[in-house]
C-alpha positions as CSV (number, residue, x, y, z in Angstrom):
1,M,50.0,-97.6,59.5
2,R,53.4,-96.0,58.9
3,I,53.8,-93.6,56.0
4,S,57.3,-93.2,54.5
5,H,59.1,-89.9,54.6
6,P,59.2,-89.3,50.8
7,L,55.4,-89.9,50.7
8,K,54.8,-87.3,53.4
9,A,56.8,-84.8,51.5
10,L,54.8,-85.5,48.3
11,V,51.5,-85.1,50.1
12,L,52.7,-81.8,51.7
13,L,53.8,-80.5,48.3
14,L,50.4,-81.4,46.7
15,C,48.5,-79.6,49.6
16,V,50.6,-76.5,49.2
17,G,49.8,-76.3,45.6
18,C,46.1,-76.2,46.4
19,T,46.2,-73.1,48.6
20,S,44.9,-69.8,47.1
21,V,47.5,-67.5,45.7
22,P,47.0,-63.7,46.0
23,P,46.6,-61.9,42.7
24,T,49.9,-60.8,41.2
25,D,48.7,-58.6,38.3
26,P,49.3,-54.9,38.9
27,T,46.4,-52.4,39.4
28,F,45.6,-49.5,37.1
29,S,43.1,-46.7,37.5
30,G,41.7,-44.0,35.3
31,E,38.8,-42.9,33.1
32,Y,37.2,-45.7,31.2
33,F,35.4,-44.7,27.9
34,Y,33.2,-47.2,26.0
35,N,30.8,-47.2,23.1
36,F,29.2,-49.9,20.9
37,E,32.5,-50.7,19.1
38,F,35.4,-49.3,21.1
39,A,36.7,-49.1,24.7
40,Y,39.8,-47.6,26.2
41,L,41.3,-46.4,29.5
42,T,43.0,-43.1,30.0
43,P,45.2,-44.0,33.0
44,D,45.6,-41.5,35.9
45,G,48.3,-39.0,35.3
46,Q,48.9,-39.9,31.7
47,N,47.7,-38.4,28.4
48,V,47.5,-41.7,26.5
49,R,44.8,-44.3,25.7
50,W,45.0,-48.0,26.4
51,C,42.6,-50.4,24.6
52,I,40.7,-52.6,27.0
53,K,40.4,-56.4,26.6
54,G,38.2,-58.3,29.0
55,D,34.8,-58.3,30.7
56,M,34.0,-54.7,31.6
57,S,30.2,-55.1,31.8
58,G,30.2,-54.1,35.4
59,A,31.6,-50.7,34.5
60,E,29.1,-50.0,31.7
61,L,25.6,-48.6,31.6
62,P,22.9,-50.3,29.5
63,E,23.1,-47.8,26.7
64,R,26.6,-49.0,25.9
65,W,28.0,-45.5,25.5
66,G,29.6,-43.6,28.4
67,T,32.4,-43.2,30.8
68,S,33.3,-44.6,34.3
69,R,36.0,-44.1,36.8
70,I,37.6,-47.6,37.3
71,V,40.3,-49.5,39.2
72,V,41.3,-52.8,37.6
73,R,43.8,-55.5,37.9
74,G,45.4,-56.7,34.6
75,T,48.4,-57.0,32.3
76,L,49.7,-54.3,30.0
77,G,50.8,-55.5,26.6
78,P,53.7,-54.1,24.6
79,E,53.7,-50.5,23.2
80,G,52.3,-50.2,19.7
81,S,49.3,-48.8,17.7
82,Y,46.1,-50.5,18.7
83,G,42.4,-50.0,18.4
84,N,40.4,-47.6,16.3
85,L,42.8,-45.9,13.9
86,G,45.7,-47.0,16.1
87,V,45.0,-44.4,18.9
88,C,45.9,-46.7,21.8
89,K,49.5,-47.2,22.9
90,H,48.9,-50.5,24.7
91,V,46.3,-53.2,25.2
92,L,45.3,-53.7,28.8
93,T,43.9,-57.2,29.4
94,V,41.7,-56.9,32.5
95,T,41.7,-59.8,34.9
96,Q,39.7,-58.2,37.7
97,L,37.4,-55.2,37.9
98,I,38.1,-53.8,41.4
99,S,35.9,-50.7,41.6
100,V,33.7,-48.5,39.5
101,S,32.4,-45.0,40.3
102,N,31.0,-42.0,38.6
103,M,29.2,-43.9,35.8
104,R,27.9,-41.5,33.2
105,G,26.0,-42.3,30.0
106,R,26.0,-40.4,26.7
107,Q,24.4,-37.1,26.8
């Protein structure tokens, strides 16, 4: 059976669309603080807070109050006043939790 040239091109394009694409979101690291109602990241080298949006359960201890050192992949929203009393400059929407270390609960 002979397949026409345009049909071959269409099949090739459909197959290319199925391949996995490497993540394109940038990575961020810093100190992650969380409690029962609020969570934010203090990024490395900066004296600001970014509210965190996304699943961070892998970076939290069961008592839901503490800090962790994290590296995440995500998107940073526009500058503004966010979170508890507007203390965060941005909202970081986390798409991937890359690593967690130095988990400490409330003392």
